[in-house]
C-alpha positions as CSV (number, residue, x, y, z in Angstrom):
1,X,13.7,-8.1,3.1
2,X,11.9,-10.9,5.4
3,X,13.5,-13.7,7.4
4,X,12.6,-16.8,7.0
5,X,12.8,-20.3,7.8
6,X,13.8,-23.4,5.2
7,X,11.5,-25.6,6.4
8,X,14.2,-28.5,5.0
9,X,16.2,-27.5,8.1
10,X,13.8,-28.7,10.0
11,X,12.6,-31.8,7.5
12,X,13.0,-34.9,10.5
13,X,10.2,-32.8,12.3
14,X,7.3,-32.2,9.6
15,X,6.9,-36.0,8.0
16,X,3.2,-35.7,8.8
17,X,0.9,-32.6,9.1
18,X,0.8,-33.2,12.8
19,X,4.5,-32.7,12.4
20,X,4.4,-30.2,9.9
21,X,1.3,-27.9,12.2
22,X,3.4,-27.7,15.2
23,X,6.4,-27.4,13.5
24,X,5.0,-23.6,11.9
25,X,4.1,-23.2,15.1
26,X,7.4,-23.3,16.5
27,X,9.0,-21.4,13.8
28,X,5.8,-18.6,14.2
29,X,7.2,-18.9,18.2
30,X,10.5,-17.6,17.3
31,X,9.4,-14.4,15.8
32,X,9.7,-15.6,11.8
33,X,6.8,-14.6,9.4
34,X,7.4,-16.7,6.1
35,X,8.8,-20.0,5.4
36,X,9.5,-22.4,2.4
37,X,8.0,-25.5,2.2
38,X,10.9,-27.9,1.5
39,X,11.5,-31.4,2.4
40,X,8.2,-31.8,4.2
41,X,4.9,-34.3,4.2
42,X,2.6,-34.1,1.4
43,X,0.0,-31.3,2.0
44,X,-3.2,-29.7,0.9
45,X,-2.8,-25.9,0.3
46,X,-5.9,-25.2,1.8
47,X,-4.8,-26.5,5.0
48,X,-1.6,-25.2,5.1
49,X,-2.6,-21.8,4.3
50,X,-5.4,-22.0,7.0
51,X,-2.5,-23.0,9.6
52,X,0.0,-19.9,8.4
53,X,-2.9,-17.8,8.5
54,X,-3.4,-18.6,12.1
55,X,-0.2,-18.7,13.2
56,X,0.8,-15.2,11.3
57,X,3.3,-16.9,8.7
58,X,2.9,-16.8,5.1
59,X,4.5,-20.0,2.9
60,X,6.3,-18.0,0.0
61,X,8.4,-20.3,-2.1
62,X,8.3,-24.2,-2.5
63,X,10.8,-26.8,-3.4
64,X,8.2,-28.4,-5.4
65,X,8.1,-31.8,-7.3
66,X,9.7,-31.5,-11.1
67,X,7.2,-34.0,-12.7
68,X,4.0,-32.5,-11.4
69,X,5.7,-28.9,-12.9
70,X,6.4,-30.4,-16.0
71,X,2.9,-32.7,-16.7
72,X,0.9,-30.6,-14.7
73,X,2.0,-27.0,-15.1
74,X,-2.0,-25.2,-15.1
75,X,-2.9,-27.2,-12.0
76,X,0.6,-26.8,-9.9
77,X,-0.3,-23.0,-10.6
78,X,-3.7,-23.3,-9.0
79,X,-2.1,-25.3,-6.1
80,X,0.3,-22.4,-5.3
81,X,-2.6,-19.9,-5.8
82,X,-4.3,-21.5,-3.0
83,X,-2.0,-20.4,-0.5
84,X,-1.0,-17.3,-1.9
85,X,2.4,-18.6,-3.0
86,X,4.0,-16.7,-5.6
87,X,7.0,-18.7,-5.9
88,X,7.7,-22.1,-7.4
89,X,10.7,-23.8,-6.8
90,X,12.9,-27.2,-7.4
91,X,16.2,-27.7,-5.7
92,X,18.3,-28.5,-8.0
93,X,17.8,-29.9,-12.0
94,X,16.6,-33.6,-12.2
95,X,20.0,-35.8,-12.6
96,X,19.7,-36.9,-16.3
97,X,20.6,-33.0,-17.3
98,X,23.5,-32.9,-14.9
99,X,26.9,-34.2,-14.6
100,X,28.4,-33.9,-16.6
101,X,26.9,-31.5,-18.1
102,X,26.5,-30.4,-22.0
103,X,25.2,-27.8,-24.3
104,X,22.4,-30.5,-25.4
105,X,21.7,-31.7,-21.9
106,X,20.9,-28.1,-20.6
107,X,19.0,-27.0,-24.2
108,X,16.7,-30.5,-23.2
109,X,15.8,-29.1,-19.8
110,X,15.4,-25.5,-20.9
111,X,12.9,-27.1,-23.5
112,X,11.1,-29.5,-21.2
113,X,10.2,-26.4,-18.8
114,X,9.6,-23.7,-21.1
115,X,5.8,-24.3,-21.2
116,X,4.9,-24.7,-17.5
117,X,7.6,-21.6,-16.7
118,X,5.7,-19.6,-19.4
119,X,2.6,-20.3,-17.7
120,X,3.8,-19.7,-14.2
121,X,5.1,-16.0,-15.5
122,X,1.4,-15.2,-17.2
123,X,0.1,-16.6,-13.8
124,X,1.7,-13.9,-11.9
125,X,4.0,-16.4,-10.7
126,X,7.9,-17.4,-11.1
127,X,9.6,-20.2,-10.7
128,X,12.8,-20.3,-8.8
129,X,16.0,-22.4,-9.4
130,X,18.1,-23.4,-6.4
131,X,21.6,-23.6,-7.1
132,X,24.1,-26.2,-5.8
133,X,28.2,-25.6,-6.3
134,X,27.7,-27.4,-9.6
135,X,26.0,-24.6,-11.4
136,X,29.2,-22.8,-11.8
137,X,30.6,-25.1,-13.8
138,X,31.9,-23.8,-17.5
139,X,30.0,-24.8,-20.7
140,X,31.1,-22.9,-23.9
141,X,32.7,-19.7,-21.7
142,X,29.6,-19.6,-19.6
143,X,28.7,-20.7,-16.0
144,X,26.1,-23.3,-16.1
145,X,23.3,-20.6,-13.6
146,X,24.7,-17.7,-16.7
147,X,23.3,-20.3,-19.5
148,X,20.0,-20.6,-17.3
149,X,19.3,-16.8,-17.1
150,X,20.1,-16.2,-20.9
151,X,17.5,-19.3,-21.8
152,X,15.0,-16.8,-19.3
153,X,13.6,-13.3,-18.7
154,X,14.0,-12.1,-15.0
155,X,10.2,-12.3,-15.1
156,X,9.6,-15.9,-16.1
157,X,12.9,-17.4,-14.4
158,X,14.3,-16.8,-10.7
159,X,16.6,-18.1,-8.8
160,X,17.1,-19.1,-5.2
161,X,20.1,-17.7,-4.7
162,X,22.6,-20.1,-2.2
163,X,24.9,-17.7,-0.6
164,X,26.9,-21.3,1.1
165,X,27.2,-23.4,-2.1
166,X,28.5,-20.1,-4.1
167,X,31.6,-19.6,-1.7
168,X,32.1,-23.8,-1.9
169,X,32.5,-23.2,-5.4
170,X,34.9,-20.8,-4.6
171,X,32.9,-17.8,-6.1
172,X,32.3,-14.1,-4.5
173,X,28.1,-14.2,-2.7
174,X,28.0,-10.1,-3.3
175,X,29.1,-10.4,-7.0
176,X,27.0,-12.7,-8.1
177,X,23.7,-11.0,-5.9
178,X,24.2,-8.1,-8.0
179,X,24.9,-10.0,-11.2
180,X,21.8,-11.4,-10.8
181,X,20.0,-8.4,-9.5
182,X,16.3,-9.1,-10.7
183,X,16.0,-12.4,-10.2
184,X,17.0,-13.7,-6.3
185,X,14.1,-12.3,-5.0
186,X,14.4,-15.5,-2.4
187,X,18.3,-16.2,-1.5
188,X,18.8,-19.1,1.2
189,X,21.4,-18.1,4.0
190,X,23.8,-20.7,5.9
191,X,27.5,-20.6,7.1
192,X,30.5,-21.9,6.8
193,X,32.8,-23.6,9.1
194,X,35.8,-25.6,9.1
195,X,37.6,-28.3,11.5
196,X,41.4,-29.0,11.8
197,X,41.6,-31.1,9.3
198,X,40.2,-28.6,7.0
199,X,36.8,-30.8,6.1
200,X,33.9,-27.5,5.5
201,X,30.9,-28.5,7.2
202,X,27.4,-26.1,7.8
203,X,26.6,-23.5,11.1
204,X,24.3,-21.7,11.8
205,X,24.9,-18.2,10.2
206,X,27.0,-15.4,12.1
207,X,29.0,-18.4,13.6
208,X,30.9,-19.3,10.3
209,X,33.6,-17.3,8.5
210,X,31.2,-15.8,6.0
211,X,31.3,-12.4,4.9
212,X,28.0,-11.8,6.1
213,X,27.6,-8.0,7.1
214,X,28.6,-7.4,3.7
215,X,26.2,-10.4,2.0
216,X,23.3,-8.9,4.1
217,X,24.1,-5.4,2.1
218,X,24.3,-6.8,-1.3
219,X,21.0,-8.3,-0.5
220,X,19.3,-4.7,0.3
221,X,21.3,-3.1,-2.4
222,X,20.1,-5.7,-4.5
223,X,16.3,-5.7,-3.6
224,X,16.5,-9.4,-2.0
225,X,12.6,-9.9,-0.4
226,X,13.2,-12.9,1.5
227,X,16.1,-14.7,3.2
228,X,15.5,-18.5,4.0
229,X,17.3,-19.7,6.9
230,X,18.8,-23.3,5.9
231,X,21.0,-25.5,7.0
232,X,20.9,-28.9,5.8
233,X,22.9,-30.5,8.2
234,X,23.0,-29.1,12.1
235,X,25.9,-32.0,13.0
236,X,23.8,-33.3,15.7
237,X,22.6,-30.0,17.4
238,X,18.7,-29.3,17.7
239,X,17.5,-27.8,14.6
240,X,15.1,-25.7,15.8
241,X,18.2,-24.6,18.1
242,X,20.1,-23.8,15.1
243,X,17.6,-22.2,13.5
244,X,16.8,-19.7,16.5
245,X,20.8,-19.0,16.7
246,X,20.4,-17.8,12.8
247,X,16.9,-15.8,13.8
248,X,18.9,-14.0,16.7
249,X,22.4,-13.5,14.3
250,X,19.9,-11.6,11.9
251,X,18.0,-9.9,14.3
252,X,20.7,-8.4,15.9
253,X,21.5,-7.2,12.1
254,X,18.5,-5.3,12.0
255,X,16.3,-8.3,9.7
256,X,13.2,-10.1,11.2
């Protein structure tokens, strides 16, 4: 499993292509070799591919425009192919389909994305869905995430499993990694802590209360390929410093 940088963590430093260029270099200088493109400025895929190659990086997954995925599936596939990116992701279900969830909303969502999902799979790519805590809401005896997996094969639909949001939802990350084996080529790593008032917040990996030794073992056992460091909120600290601390933690556990 390779440890990468989810650029959403560094989004305030990716607002222009010049900023993105500098951020890619800083990430590479940490020793990281793979990035997820999310929350960054508009970019040309050939330019990203060129920059990544120059810095010894690969861009292996995105969070991409849902509208473009649905309405411009082949162009979206070609866009990702240009930068040798297999995993085409979204950060969550569009607002109109979410809380409160219903069977009808889910079926409409599945119908809307199915042609694109099938096209990506036929092109050797995979649509990746990133969870938050809300996907563990129950509908007719199953979680939303389980309904999604019932609707698509593992070759068509992957889950960018965010272990933080799993724990936030009161779920067991290790259990879900095993449950979703074959779908979790990519995962998101961040850690959880709380203050004296019980307020939960995000911290660099290895500095919180999540059981990362067992999570990492489960990732190896379930053939996770990429683990991306993501800290949505660095609580006033420098996001690059937070990412480096997380990366150093994973290196101390034998991952890079």
